[in-house]
VODO-722519 format. One line per 4 residues: number of its first residue (from 1); their letters; for each residue x, y, z of N, C-alpha, C, O. Coordinates in steps of 0.2 Angstrom, whole numbers, plus 2048, in hexadecimal, padded with zeros to 3 digits. Last residue first. Layout:
NUM = A = X,Y,Z,X,Y,Z,X,Y,Z,X,Y,Z  ... $
! end
This chain:
296 = XXXX = E7A,E92,6E3,E7C,E96,6E9,E82,E93,6EF,E83,E97,6F4  E76,E86,6DD,E7C,E88,6DD,E7F,E90,6E3,E84,E91,6E5  E68,E7E,6E2,E6E,E7F,6E5,E75,E83,6E2,E7A,E82,6E6  E60,E8C,6DB,E62,E8D,6E5,E6A,E89,6E3,E6F,E8C,6E3 $
292 = XXXX = E60,E8A,6CC,E66,E91,6D1,E67,E92,6D9,E6B,E95,6DD  E5C,E7F,6D2,E61,E7E,6CD,E65,E84,6CE,E6A,E84,6D0  E4F,E82,6D4,E52,E7E,6D9,E59,E7C,6D6,E5C,E78,6D9  E4A,E88,6CA,E4A,E8B,6D1,E4E,E8A,6D6,E51,E8E,6DA $
288 = XXXX = E49,E82,6C0,E4F,E84,6BF,E51,E86,6C6,E56,E85,6C8  E3C,E7B,6C4,E44,E76,6C6,E4B,E7A,6C5,E51,E79,6C6  E35,E81,6C7,E38,E7F,6CB,E3D,E7D,6C9,E42,E7D,6CC  E35,E84,6B8,E34,E89,6BB,E38,E88,6C3,E3D,E8B,6C5 $
284 = XXXX = E32,E76,6B5,E36,E7A,6B1,E3A,E7F,6B5,E40,E7E,6B7  E23,E74,6B9,E29,E70,6BC,E2F,E74,6B8,E31,E78,6BD  E1F,E7C,6B2,E1F,E80,6BC,E23,E7D,6BB,E29,E7F,6BC  E1B,E7A,6A6,E20,E7F,6A5,E22,E82,6AD,E26,E88,6AE $
280 = XXXX = E16,E6C,6A9,E1A,E6D,6A6,E20,E73,6A7,E26,E72,6A8  E07,E73,6AE,E0F,E6E,6B2,E13,E70,6AF,E15,E75,6B0  E03,E7A,6A2,E04,E7D,6A6,E0A,E7B,6AE,E0E,E7E,6B1  E06,E6E,699,E08,E74,697,E0C,E78,69E,E12,E78,6A0 $
276 = XXXX = DF9,E66,69F,DFF,E63,69E,E06,E6A,69E,E0B,E6A,6A2  DF0,E71,69D,DF2,E6E,6A4,DF7,E6C,6A6,DFB,E6E,6AB  DEE,E71,691,DF0,E77,694,DF4,E75,69A,DFA,E77,69B  DEA,E64,68E,DEF,E67,689,DF3,E6D,68E,DF9,E6E,68F $
272 = XXXX = DDF,E67,693,DE2,E62,694,DE8,E65,691,DEA,E69,695  DD6,E71,68D,DDA,E72,694,DDB,E6D,697,DDA,E6C,69D  DD4,E6B,681,DDB,E71,680,DDE,E74,688,DE3,E76,68A  DCA,E62,682,DD2,E60,680,DD6,E65,682,DDB,E64,683 $
268 = XXXX = DC0,E6C,687,DC2,E65,68B,DC8,E62,68A,DCC,E60,68E  DC1,E74,679,DC1,E77,67E,DC5,E70,685,DCA,E70,687  DB8,E67,672,DC2,E69,671,DC2,E6F,676,DC8,E6D,677  DAF,E67,677,DB3,E61,677,DB9,E65,675,DBF,E64,677 $
264 = XXXX = DA8,E75,675,DAB,E72,67C,DB0,E6B,67E,DB4,E6A,683  DAE,E7A,667,DAC,E78,66D,DAC,E76,672,DB2,E76,674  DB2,E85,65A,DB5,E82,662,DB0,E82,667,DAD,E87,66A  DB4,E87,64B,DAF,E86,651,DB5,E83,655,DBA,E81,653 $
260 = XXXX = DBF,E93,641,DBA,E8D,642,DB8,E8C,648,DB9,E92,64B  DBF,E9F,63D,DB9,E9E,63F,DB7,E98,641,DB1,E96,642  DCA,EA8,63C,DC9,EA2,637,DC3,EA1,636,DC0,EA1,631  DC7,EB1,644,DCB,EB5,63F,DCB,EAE,639,DCB,EAF,633 $
256 = XXXX = DC5,EAA,653,DC5,EB1,650,DC5,EB3,64B,DC3,EB8,64B  DCC,E9D,652,DC6,E9D,655,DC4,EA4,654,DBE,EA3,653  DDB,E9D,64D,DD4,E98,64A,DCD,E9A,64D,DC9,E98,649  DE1,EA7,652,DDF,EA9,64C,DD9,EA5,64A,DD5,EA6,646 $
252 = XXXX = DE0,E9F,660,DDC,EA7,65D,DDA,EA8,658,DD4,EAA,656  DEB,E97,65D,DE2,E96,65E,DDE,E9B,65E,DD8,E9B,65B  DF4,EA0,657,DF1,E9C,653,DE9,E9C,654,DE4,E9E,650  DF8,EA5,666,DF6,EA7,660,DF2,EA4,659,DEC,EA6,656 $
248 = XXXX = DFB,E98,66B,DF5,E9C,66E,DF2,E9F,666,DED,E9D,662  E05,E93,663,E00,E90,663,DFA,E95,666,DF5,E96,662  E0F,EA0,668,E0D,E9B,65F,E07,E9A,661,E03,E9F,661  E12,EA1,673,E0C,EA7,66F,E0A,EA3,66B,E04,EA2,66A $
244 = XXXX = E17,E96,677,E13,E95,678,E0D,E9B,67A,E08,E9C,67D  E25,E9B,676,E24,E97,670,E1B,E94,673,E19,E8F,66F  E28,EA3,684,E26,EA6,67E,E24,EA2,67A,E1E,EA5,679  E2F,E98,68A,E26,E9B,68E,E24,E9E,688,E1F,E9C,686 $
240 = XXXX = E39,E95,681,E37,E8D,688,E30,E90,686,E2B,E8D,683  E3E,EA0,686,E3D,E9F,67F,E38,E98,681,E32,E99,682  E48,E9F,68F,E41,EA4,68E,E3D,EA3,68A,E37,EA5,68B  E4D,E95,690,E48,E91,694,E43,E9A,692,E3D,E9B,692 $
236 = XXXX = E57,E99,686,E51,E95,683,E4D,E94,688,E48,E91,686  E5C,EA9,687,E5C,EA4,689,E56,E9D,689,E51,E9D,68C  E61,EB3,67B,E5D,EB2,682,E5D,EAC,680,E5D,EA9,67A  E67,EB8,66D,E68,EBD,675,E64,EBC,67A,E63,EC1,67D $
232 = XXXX = E66,EAD,667,E6C,EAF,668,E6E,EB3,66E,E73,EB3,672  E59,EA9,663,E5B,EA6,668,E63,EA7,66A,E66,EA3,66E  E56,EB6,65F,E55,EB7,666,E57,EB0,669,E58,EB0,66F  E5C,EB5,652,E5E,EB9,655,E5D,EB9,65D,E60,EBD,660 $
228 = XXXX = E56,EAC,64B,E5C,EA6,64C,E5E,EAF,652,E62,EAE,657  E47,EB2,64B,E49,EAC,651,E50,EA9,652,E52,EA6,657  E48,EB8,643,E4A,EBD,646,E49,EB7,64E,E4A,EB9,654  E49,EAF,639,E50,EB3,638,E51,EB6,640,E56,EB7,643 $
224 = XXXX = E3D,EAA,639,E44,EA5,63A,E4A,EA9,63C,E4E,EA7,640  E35,EB3,635,E34,EB3,63D,E3C,EAF,63E,E3F,EB0,642  E3C,EB6,627,E39,EBB,62B,E3A,EB7,636,E3D,EB8,63B  E38,EA9,61F,E3D,EAE,622,E3F,EAF,625,E42,EAB,629 $
220 = XXXX = E28,EA8,61B,E2C,EA2,61E,E36,EA5,622,E37,EA3,628  E29,EB4,617,E25,EB3,61D,E26,EAC,621,E25,EAB,626  E30,EB3,60A,E32,EB9,60E,E2E,EB6,617,E32,EB5,61C  E25,EA8,605,E2E,EA8,607,E31,EAD,60B,E35,EAB,610 $
216 = XXXX = E1C,EAB,602,E1A,EA7,607,E24,EA6,609,E27,EA4,60E  E18,EB6,5F9,E1F,EBA,600,E1E,EB4,606,E1F,EB5,60C  E17,EAF,5ED,E1C,EB0,5EF,E20,EB1,5F4,E25,EAF,5F6  E09,EAB,5F2,E0D,EA4,5F1,E16,EA9,5F2,E1B,EA7,5F6 $
212 = XXXX = E03,EBA,5F3,E05,EB5,5F9,E0A,EAF,5F9,E0E,EAD,5FD  E03,EBC,5E5,E07,EBE,5EB,E07,EBA,5F0,E0C,EB6,5F1  DFA,EAF,5E3,E01,EB1,5DF,E04,EB6,5E2,E0A,EB5,5E2  DEE,EB8,5E9,DF1,EB1,5EA,DFA,EAC,5E9,DFD,EA8,5ED $
208 = XXXX = DED,EC2,5E0,DED,EC2,5E7,DF0,EBD,5EA,DF3,EBE,5EF  DEC,EBC,5D2,DF0,EC2,5D3,DF3,EC2,5DE,DF8,EC3,5E0  DE5,EAF,5D3,DE2,EB1,5D0,DED,EB9,5D4,DF2,EB8,5D7  DE7,EA1,5CE,DE2,EA2,5D3,DE1,EAB,5D6,DDD,EAC,5DB $
204 = XXXX = DF1,E9D,5C5,DE9,E9F,5C4,DE4,E9F,5C8,DDF,E9E,5C6  E00,EA1,5CA,DFA,EA7,5C5,DF2,EA6,5C5,DEE,EAA,5C5  E04,E92,5CA,E05,E99,5CD,DFE,E9F,5CD,DF8,EA0,5D0  DFB,E85,5C4,DFF,E8B,5C1,DFD,E90,5C7,DF8,E92,5C9 $
200 = XXXX = DF9,E73,5C8,DF9,E7A,5C9,DFD,E80,5C6,E03,E80,5C5  DFE,E69,5C3,DF9,E6C,5BF,DF7,E73,5C2,DF4,E77,5BF  E10,E64,5C7,E09,E66,5CA,E03,E6C,5C4,E04,E72,5C2  E1A,E66,5C1,E16,E5F,5BF,E0E,E61,5C0,E09,E5F,5BD $
196 = XXXX = E1F,E6F,5C7,E23,E6F,5BE,E1C,E68,5BD,E19,E66,5B8  E1E,E6B,5D4,E1B,E72,5CE,E1C,E73,5C8,E19,E77,5C5  E28,E61,5D4,E23,E60,5D8,E1F,E66,5D2,E1D,E64,5CC  E36,E66,5D0,E31,E60,5CD,E29,E5E,5CF,E25,E5B,5CC $
192 = XXXX = E35,E6F,5DB,E33,E74,5D5,E33,E6E,5D1,E2E,E6F,5CD  E38,E69,5E8,E2E,E6C,5E8,E31,E6E,5E0,E2C,E70,5DE  E42,E60,5E6,E3B,E5D,5E5,E33,E5F,5E4,E2E,E5C,5E1  E4D,E6C,5E7,E4A,E67,5E0,E45,E63,5E3,E42,E64,5DE $
188 = XXXX = E49,E6E,5F2,E46,E71,5EF,E46,E6F,5E7,E42,E70,5E3  E4E,E68,5FE,E49,E66,5FC,E46,E67,5F5,E42,E63,5F2  E5B,E6E,600,E5A,E66,5FF,E53,E63,5FD,E52,E5E,5FC  E5A,E7A,601,E5B,E78,5FD,E58,E74,5FC,E54,E73,5F8 $
184 = XXXX = E53,E77,611,E4E,E80,607,E53,E7C,602,E50,E79,5FE  E5C,E76,614,E55,E75,615,E53,E75,612,E4F,E70,610  E69,E7F,613,E6A,E7A,612,E62,E74,611,E62,E6E,60F  E62,E8D,61B,E60,E8C,611,E64,E85,60F,E64,E84,608 $
180 = XXXX = E5F,E89,625,E59,E8B,622,E5D,E86,61B,E5D,E80,619  E6A,E89,62A,E67,E81,62B,E61,E85,624,E60,E81,61F  E70,E95,628,E74,E92,625,E6E,E8A,623,E6E,E87,61D  E69,E9D,631,E66,EA0,62C,E69,E9A,628,E66,E99,623 $
176 = XXXX = E6A,E96,63B,E63,E96,639,E65,E98,635,E63,E94,631  E7A,E8D,641,E76,E93,641,E71,E94,63B,E73,E93,636  E77,E7B,646,E78,E7F,641,E76,E88,63F,E71,E89,63C  E7B,E6E,64C,E78,E75,64E,E7C,E78,648,E82,E78,646 $
172 = XXXX = E74,E5D,64D,E79,E63,648,E77,E67,64B,E71,E66,64D  E6C,E5B,657,E73,E58,657,E78,E5B,650,E7F,E5B,64F  E62,E63,658,E69,E64,65E,E6E,E5F,65C,E74,E60,65F  E5F,E5D,64C,E5E,E66,64C,E66,E66,650,E6C,E68,64F $
168 = XXXX = E57,E54,64E,E5E,E55,64A,E63,E5C,64C,E68,E5E,64C  E4D,E59,658,E54,E53,658,E5B,E53,655,E61,E53,657  E44,E61,650,E49,E62,652,E50,E5D,659,E55,E5F,65C  E40,E55,649,E44,E5B,644,E48,E5D,64A,E4E,E5C,64A $
164 = XXXX = E3B,E50,653,E3F,E4E,64E,E43,E50,64A,E48,E4E,648  E30,E5A,650,E34,E56,659,E3A,E54,655,E3F,E58,654  E2B,E5D,647,E2E,E61,649,E34,E5F,64F,E39,E61,651  E22,E50,646,E28,E52,641,E2E,E59,643,E34,E59,642 $
160 = XXXX = E1B,E51,651,E20,E4B,651,E25,E4A,64B,E2A,E47,64A  E11,E5B,64D,E14,E59,654,E1B,E55,653,E21,E57,655  E0C,E54,642,E10,E5B,642,E12,E5B,646,E18,E5C,645  E07,E46,646,E0A,E48,643,E12,E4F,641,E18,E4F,640 $
156 = XXXX = DFA,E4D,650,E00,E49,654,E09,E48,64D,E0F,E49,64F  DF5,E53,645,DF6,E56,64B,DFD,E54,650,E02,E56,653  DF0,E48,63E,DF6,E4D,63B,DF7,E51,640,DFD,E50,641  DE9,E40,647,DF2,E3C,644,DF4,E42,642,DF9,E44,644 $
152 = XXXX = DE1,E3B,652,DE3,E43,650,DEA,E41,64B,DEF,E42,64E  DDA,E2C,653,DE0,E2F,653,DE1,E35,651,DE2,E34,64B  DC9,E2E,64F,DCD,E2E,64F,DD5,E30,653,DD5,E35,656  DBE,E34,658,DBB,E30,655,DC0,E29,652,DBF,E23,652 $
148 = XXXX = DBE,E3F,65D,DBE,E41,657,DBC,E38,651,DBB,E37,64B  DBB,E3B,66C,DB7,E42,668,DB8,E3F,663,DB3,E3C,662  DC6,E32,66D,DC1,E2F,66C,DBB,E35,669,DB7,E33,665  DCF,E3B,668,DCE,E34,662,DCA,E35,664,DC6,E39,661 $
144 = XXXX = DD1,E45,672,DCF,E48,66D,DCF,E43,667,DD0,E46,661  DD2,E3D,67E,DCD,E41,67E,DCA,E42,677,DC5,E40,676  DE1,E3A,67B,DDB,E34,67B,DD4,E39,67A,DD1,E38,674  DE4,E46,67C,DE7,E45,674,DDF,E3D,675,DDA,E3C,671 $
140 = XXXX = DE5,E48,689,DE1,E50,685,DE0,E4A,680,DDA,E48,67F  DEC,E3F,690,DE8,E40,694,DE2,E44,68D,DDD,E41,68C  DFA,E44,68A,DF6,E3C,687,DF0,E3B,689,DED,E38,685  DF9,E4E,692,DFA,E51,68D,DF7,E4B,687,DF3,E4C,683 $
136 = XXXX = DFB,E4A,6A0,DF4,E4D,69D,DF3,E4E,697,DED,E4E,695  E04,E3F,69D,DFF,E40,69D,DF9,E42,69E,DF4,E3F,69E  E0E,E4C,69D,E0E,E49,699,E05,E46,699,E00,E48,695  E0D,E50,6A9,E0C,E56,6A4,E08,E52,69C,E03,E52,698 $
132 = XXXX = E11,E4A,6B0,E0B,E4A,6B2,E0B,E4E,6AD,E05,E4F,6AD  E1D,E47,6AD,E1D,E42,6AB,E15,E43,6AC,E12,E3E,6AA  E23,E55,6B1,E24,E52,6AA,E1F,E4E,6A9,E1C,E50,6A4  E25,E52,6C1,E22,E59,6BB,E1E,E55,6B4,E18,E52,6B4 $
128 = XXXX = E2F,E48,6C1,E27,E4A,6C5,E22,E4D,6BF,E1D,E4C,6BB  E3A,E49,6B3,E36,E49,6B8,E2E,E47,6BA,E29,E45,6B6  E44,E3A,6AA,E3C,E40,6AB,E3A,E43,6B4,E39,E3F,6B9  E51,E3C,6A1,E4D,E3C,6A8,E47,E3D,6A8,E45,E42,6A5 $
124 = XXXX = E56,E36,690,E54,E3C,699,E4F,E3C,69B,E49,E3B,699  E5A,E2F,686,E59,E2E,68C,E57,E32,693,E58,E30,699  E58,E34,679,E5E,E38,67C,E5F,E37,685,E62,E3A,689  E4F,E2E,674,E53,E2C,672,E57,E31,677,E59,E2D,67A $
120 = XXXX = E43,E2E,680,E44,E26,67D,E4A,E27,679,E4C,E22,678  E43,E3B,684,E44,E33,688,E47,E2E,684,E4C,E2B,684  E41,E42,67B,E49,E44,67F,E48,E3E,684,E4D,E3C,687  E36,E41,674,E3B,E3E,66E,E42,E3E,676,E47,E3A,675 $
116 = XXXX = E2D,E44,681,E2D,E3E,67E,E35,E3A,679,E38,E35,679  E31,E53,67F,E33,E4F,688,E34,E44,684,E39,E3F,684  E2C,E55,674,E35,E56,673,E35,E52,67A,E38,E4C,67A  E1F,E55,679,E22,E51,677,E2A,E52,673,E2C,E4D,670 $
112 = XXXX = E1F,E62,67F,E1D,E5D,684,E1F,E56,680,E21,E51,684  E1F,E6A,673,E24,E6C,679,E24,E66,67D,E29,E65,67F  E12,E67,66B,E1A,E65,66A,E20,E67,670,E26,E65,670  E08,E6A,66F,E08,E62,671,E13,E63,670,E18,E61,673 $
108 = XXXX = E06,E77,66B,E04,E76,66F,E09,E70,673,E0C,E70,678  E02,E73,65B,E0A,E75,65D,E0A,E78,665,E0E,E7D,666  DFA,E6B,65C,DFF,E69,65B,E07,E6B,65E,E0C,E69,660  DF1,E74,65E,DF1,E70,663,DF6,E6D,662,DF9,E6B,667 $
104 = XXXX = DF0,E7D,650,DF2,E80,655,DF3,E7A,65F,DF6,E7C,664  DE9,E71,649,DF1,E73,64B,DF4,E78,64F,DF9,E76,652  DDF,E72,650,DE1,E6B,650,DE9,E6F,64F,DED,E71,654  DDA,E7F,64A,DDB,E7E,653,DE1,E77,653,DE6,E78,656 $
100 = XXXX = DD7,E7E,63B,DE0,E82,63F,DDE,E81,648,DE3,E82,64C  DD2,E74,632,DD7,E73,637,DDA,E76,63C,DDE,E73,641  DCF,E7A,625,DCB,E7C,62C,DD0,E77,631,DD2,E7C,634  DD9,E75,61F,DD6,E73,61D,DD1,E71,623,DD0,E6C,626 $
96 = XXXX = DE5,E81,620,DE0,E82,618,DDA,E7D,616,DD7,E7D,611  DE9,E7C,62B,DE7,E81,629,DE0,E83,624,DDB,E86,624  DEE,E6B,624,DE8,E6E,62B,DE5,E74,628,DE0,E74,624  DF8,E6F,61E,DF1,E6C,61A,DEC,E6C,620,DE6,E6F,61F $
92 = XXXX = E01,E77,622,DFC,E7C,61D,DF6,E76,619,DF2,E76,615  E05,E6D,62B,E02,E73,62E,DFF,E74,628,DF9,E73,628  E0B,E62,621,E04,E60,626,DFF,E68,62A,DF9,E69,62B  E16,E6C,61E,E11,E69,616,E08,E68,61C,E02,E6A,61C $
88 = XXXX = E1B,E6B,625,E1C,E73,622,E14,E71,61F,E0F,E74,61F  E20,E61,62A,E1B,E63,630,E1A,E69,62B,E18,E6E,62F  E28,E5B,61E,E1F,E59,61F,E1E,E5D,626,E18,E5C,627  E32,E64,61F,E2D,E67,61B,E25,E62,619,E20,E64,616 $
84 = XXXX = E36,E62,62C,E36,E67,62A,E2E,E6C,625,E2A,E70,625  E3D,E55,625,E37,E54,62A,E36,E5A,62C,E30,E59,62F  E44,E57,61A,E3E,E58,61A,E3B,E55,61F,E35,E52,61D  E4F,E5D,621,E49,E61,61E,E44,E5F,61B,E3F,E62,619 $
80 = XXXX = E54,E52,628,E51,E5A,62C,E4D,E5C,628,E47,E5D,62A  E5A,E4B,621,E51,E4A,623,E50,E4D,627,E4A,E4D,629  E67,E57,61B,E5F,E53,61A,E5A,E4F,617,E57,E4E,612  E6C,E54,629,E66,E5B,625,E62,E59,61F,E5B,E5A,61E $
76 = XXXX = E6D,E47,627,E68,E48,62D,E68,E4F,62A,E62,E50,627  E78,E4A,61F,E6F,E41,61D,E6C,E43,622,E66,E41,621  E82,E4E,623,E7D,E52,61C,E77,E4E,620,E73,E50,623  E89,E48,627,E85,E4A,62C,E80,E4C,627,E7A,E4D,628 $
72 = XXXX = E97,E43,629,E92,E3E,626,E8B,E3F,627,E87,E3B,629  EA2,E4D,627,EA0,E4B,62B,E9A,E43,62E,E99,E41,634  EA3,E50,618,EA7,E4C,61B,EA6,E4B,625,EAB,E48,628  E93,E56,617,E98,E4F,616,E9E,E4C,617,E9F,E46,616 $
68 = XXXX = E97,E62,61F,E93,E5F,621,E94,E53,61E,E94,E4E,621  EA1,E67,618,EA1,E65,620,E9F,E5D,624,EA1,E58,627  E99,E6C,60C,EA0,E67,60E,EA1,E63,613,EA2,E5D,612  E91,E74,614,E8D,E6E,610,E96,E69,60E,E97,E64,610 $
64 = XXXX = E98,E7F,619,E92,E78,61D,E94,E74,618,E99,E71,618  E9D,E86,60C,EA4,E82,611,E9D,E7C,616,E9E,E76,616  E90,E86,606,E97,E84,602,E9D,E80,606,EA0,E7A,605  E8F,E8F,610,E89,E8C,610,E8D,E87,60D,E8F,E82,610 $
60 = XXXX = E9B,E9B,610,E97,E96,617,E94,E91,615,E96,E8C,618  E95,EA0,603,E9D,E9C,605,E9D,E96,609,E9D,E90,609  E8C,EA9,604,E8D,EA1,600,E92,E9B,600,E92,E95,5FF  E8D,EB4,608,E8C,EAE,60D,E8D,EA8,60A,E8D,EA3,60E $
56 = XXXX = E89,EC1,608,E8E,EBF,603,E91,EB8,608,E97,EB8,60B  E7E,EC9,60A,E82,EC7,610,E87,EC5,60F,E8B,EC5,613  E77,EC7,5FE,E79,ECE,603,E7E,ECF,607,E82,ED4,608  E76,EB7,5FE,E78,EBC,5F7,E7B,EC1,5FA,E81,EC1,5FB $
52 = XXXX = E6E,EB5,607,E76,EB4,606,E79,EB5,604,E7F,EB6,605  E61,EB9,602,E65,EBF,609,E6E,EBC,60B,E72,EBE,60F  E5F,EB7,5F9,E61,EBB,5F7,E65,EBE,5FE,E69,EC2,600  E5E,EA8,600,E62,EA7,5FA,E63,EAE,5F7,E68,EAF,5F4 $
48 = XXXX = E53,EAA,605,E58,EAA,607,E5E,EA9,603,E63,EAB,606  E48,EAC,5FB,E48,EB2,5FF,E53,EB1,601,E58,EB5,5FF  E49,EA1,5F1,E4B,EA5,5EE,E4E,EA9,5F4,E54,EA9,5F4  E46,E96,5FD,E4C,E97,5FD,E4E,E9C,5F7,E54,E9C,5F6 $
44 = XXXX = E3C,E9B,5FE,E3F,E9C,604,E44,E9C,5FF,E47,EA1,5FE  E35,E96,5F2,E34,E9E,5F2,E39,E9F,5F7,E3C,EA4,5F6  E35,E88,5F4,E38,E8C,5EC,E3A,E94,5F0,E3F,E96,5F0  E2C,E87,5FE,E34,E84,5FF,E38,E89,5F8,E3C,E8D,5F9 $
40 = XXXX = E20,E8C,5FA,E23,E91,5FE,E2C,E8C,5FE,E31,E8F,5FE  E1E,E84,5EE,E1E,E8A,5F0,E23,E8D,5F3,E28,E90,5F1  E1B,E77,5F9,E20,E79,5F3,E24,E7F,5F1,E2A,E80,5F2  E0F,E7B,5FF,E18,E79,600,E1C,E7D,5FB,E1E,E83,5F9 $
36 = XXXX = E06,E7E,5F6,E08,E82,5F9,E0F,E81,5FC,E14,E85,5FB  E04,E71,5EF,E07,E74,5EB,E0B,E7E,5EE,E0F,E82,5EB  DFD,E6B,5F9,E05,E69,5F9,E09,E6D,5F3,E0F,E6D,5F2  DF2,E70,5FD,DF9,E73,600,DFF,E71,600,E04,E72,603 $
32 = XXXX = DED,E79,5EF,DEF,E73,5F0,DF3,E74,5F6,DF8,E77,5F5  DE6,E8C,5F0,DEC,E86,5ED,DEB,E7F,5F1,DE8,E7F,5F6  DDB,E8F,5FA,DD9,E8C,5F2,DE0,E89,5ED,DDF,E86,5E8  DE2,E92,604,DDC,E8B,607,DDB,E8B,5FD,DDC,E86,5FB $
28 = XXXX = DE9,E9F,609,DEB,E98,603,DE9,E91,600,DEB,E8D,5FC  DE4,EA3,614,DE2,EA6,60C,DE5,EA3,606,DE4,EA5,600  DEA,E9B,61D,DE4,E9B,61A,DE0,E9D,614,DDC,E9A,610  DF7,E9F,61C,DF4,E99,619,DEE,E97,617,DED,E94,612 $
24 = XXXX = DF2,EAA,624,DF7,EAB,61F,DF6,EA5,619,DF4,EA7,614  DF1,EA4,62F,DEB,EA8,62C,DEE,EA9,627,DE9,EAB,624  DF9,E9E,634,DF3,E9C,634,DF0,E9C,630,DED,E98,62D  E05,EA7,639,E03,EA4,633,DFF,EA1,62E,DFE,EA1,628 $
20 = XXXX = E03,EAF,645,DFE,EB1,641,DFE,EAE,63A,DFA,EAF,636  E0C,EA6,64C,E08,EA7,64D,E02,EA7,649,DFD,EA2,648  E19,EA9,646,E18,EA5,646,E0D,EA3,645,E09,EA0,641  E17,EBA,64C,E17,EB6,641,E17,EB2,644,E16,EB4,649 $
16 = XXXX = E19,EB4,659,E13,EB7,659,E13,EB7,64D,E0F,EB5,649  E27,EAF,658,E21,EAB,65D,E1B,EAD,657,E19,EAA,652  E2E,EBB,654,E2C,EB7,651,E28,EAE,654,E27,EA9,651  E2A,EC6,65F,E2C,EC6,658,E2A,EC1,655,E24,EC1,652 $
12 = XXXX = E33,EC0,66B,E29,EBE,66A,E28,EC2,663,E22,EC0,661  E3D,EC0,664,E39,EBA,665,E35,EB8,668,E33,EB2,669  E41,ECD,665,E40,EC8,65E,E3E,EC0,65F,E3D,EBC,65B  E40,ED0,674,E3B,ED4,66E,E3C,ECE,668,E36,ECC,666 $
8 = XXXX = E48,EC6,67A,E40,EC3,67B,E3E,EC9,676,E38,EC8,673  E55,ECA,673,E54,EC2,673,E4D,EC3,673,E4A,EC1,66E  E53,ED7,678,E52,ED8,66F,E52,ECE,66F,E4F,ECC,66A  E56,ED6,686,E52,ED8,681,E4E,ED9,67A,E48,EDB,679 $
4 = XXXX = E63,ECF,685,E5D,ECA,687,E57,ECF,684,E53,ECD,680  E6A,EDB,681,E6A,ED6,67D,E64,ED0,67D,E61,ECD,678  E67,EE3,68D,E68,EE7,684,E65,EE1,682,E5F,EE1,680  E6F,EDB,696,E68,EE0,696,E65,EDE,691,E62,ED9,68F $
! end
């Protein structure tokens, strides 16, 4: 019971911090999104390196790399590192370009996009509730497309990049700390080269912005470490419910802190997405109840 309480509390903390990140990135809107991403990668690597040094865990990292090379799975980890970097970039770009509301929509869509990925690549069967949930979400996306006059590519790409990232993570499962280290390690050279060539200088926008860029590594690592504790101490079904805290906080931050407009046109889209999520959750609860009942 104590472990479960720890898992739920760290899970709540992780998703709450992720939800609040939109405000953090909005404060860095004076910095080009690609530069912010590059700084985030470099300072994340520095932060995780300090953690590994304190834990004396570098031997595990090199051993894991050697094992991945031998198993020919290193390519998948490299691919996952660039997928999560793409996800980070799109999210930062959207928030700093007054699209935080649409970014939160992407995180609402993600769990249901996982269902499509599982259907296509893992050949999982769809229950009736999942079919209804997907249809409602697709309808919401269609309405958003009609309203905007174009497909919401950023929202869909952000959701898709994380879905495929998650698919790879299922195939090559690694502890969170090791996974994050490898992912930042493989993209860090590109980030460093970019920063050396970029006209932007880390100190050019004042001490406040410089401090935030340096802290971007810490605010990336902390929720991931909390999430690692949560996954070890509670079940994924519970975390599946908690995960919706992230886009909900993002949406609230977008409306009440960043002060983005939330017209009835956007509200209609979110209603369809929320209905899809509700059907999805109720379907999962019903399926879990039937499974438990069948075992008794």
